[in-house]
N, C-alpha and C positions, 0 to 999 in steps of 0.2 A: 791272534791267539789260535793255536792250533788244537788246544784241548780245554776243557773247564777245568780249573784248578779245584783242589780240595778246600775246604773253609781254612784249614792250618796255614795256607799260604797267605791268608789276609787277616786272620785273628790277632787279637792282641793277647800275647801270651802271659802268663803269670799273673792273672788278675787279683785284684785285692778281695778280701772276703771278710765276714764278720760272723761272729757265733750268734745263733738264734737268741740266746739269753742276755746279750750285750744291750745296754741303754740305747733307745732310738737316737739319743743325742750323739752318743758314740759313732753311730752309723753316719749320722749328718756331717760330724766333725771330720771323719775319715775322707768322705766323699769331696768335702770342701777343700781339705788339705791337699788332696791329689787331683782335684779338677776333674772329677769322674760324677757320673749321675747314676751309676748303679754298684750295688755289691753283691757278690754271691753270699748266700746265707747257709752256714754250716751248723750241724748239729752232730757232736761226737764224731768229728771228723768226715762225715758224710754230707754231700750236697743235697740241701733240702728245699731251696728256694732262691729268690732274688729279692732285693729291696732297692727301691728308686729313691732318689732325692725328692721327687715330686710327692711319692707315698708318704715320706716321713713328714714333709711339711703339710700335707693334707690332713693326715691324721692327728697331728699335734697342733694345727693351726699355727698363727703367728707367735704364739707363747714359747715355743721350743727354740732354744738356741744352743750353741755348742758349750755354753756355760751354765745351762740350766740344770735343776735337779728334778728330774720328772721319773715317775714310774713307768712310763711307756717304754716297751721292750721291743725289740726286733720281731720277736715270735708273735707279737700282737698285730704286726702289720705287714710281713713280708708276703709276696705272693708264693704259694706252696706248688704251684703247677708251672713251673717256667719252661721254656723252649728249650730243650737240652738235644744236642747232637754230637756224634762222635767226631773226632778231628779229620777223619777222613772221608766225610760226608762232602759230596759234590758242592761247590758254591751256588750254582742255580738252584739245586734242591733246596738249600737253606734259605735263599732268598725268597722263594715261592712259598716256604714254610712260613716264613717271617710274615709276608703279605697275607696269607691265607688265616693265620692265627692273629694278625694285627698285633704283632710283637713288635718292639723296639729294641729288643736285645735277645742274643742268643748265647746260651751257656755251652762251651765246648769241652768234652770230656775225651779222656784218653783211658781205656780200660776202666772206665767207671769212675774216674778222679777228674776233678776240675784242672783243666788245662789252659783254657782262654776264653775269651768272650769276643763277641761280634756284635757291634751296634749299629743302629742306623747311620751313625756318623762315619763308621768304618765303611759301610756299605757306599755311602757318598764319596769318600776318598777313592775307594777302588774304582768306582763307575768313572769318576774323573781321570784317573790314571789311564783306565781303559780307552776313554774318549782321546786322550792326548796322544796314546799310542796309535790308535786307529788313524789319526789325523797325519801323524808321521808316516805311517805306512802308505798312506794313500797319496801323500804330498800336497795335501790342500785341505780345506775346510767347506767343502761343498756341502749344500743342504741335501737333506735326505729327499 
């Protein structure tokens, strides 16, 4: 690798989102339907936070299900101070920021609008690809 890529090179584009006023059960159903663990939270078209599968389950306990009728709303449990970066931010800076903030997800924006997400799982996949490329470039798997 000759240069450090921007986060846009490894992010997941076109992420799912949910309105802050939606029922928490809808957020849970959306995450389960798409096999994801986070949703960007929007209010009036603006990015306001993030909600995780874990947060919904924790807030609602085991009583919530995708079929339940509950008054719990996304706005009651979402994280309002998510880690947000521009899609041109360098990947190393994003990774350090994730570590420093102890975040497992980053919301990626372009001109202030949601453009993608980058999760710990994305980081692991990217690192694995880098290690494979390094092994190919050096012709072996010598220990460091």
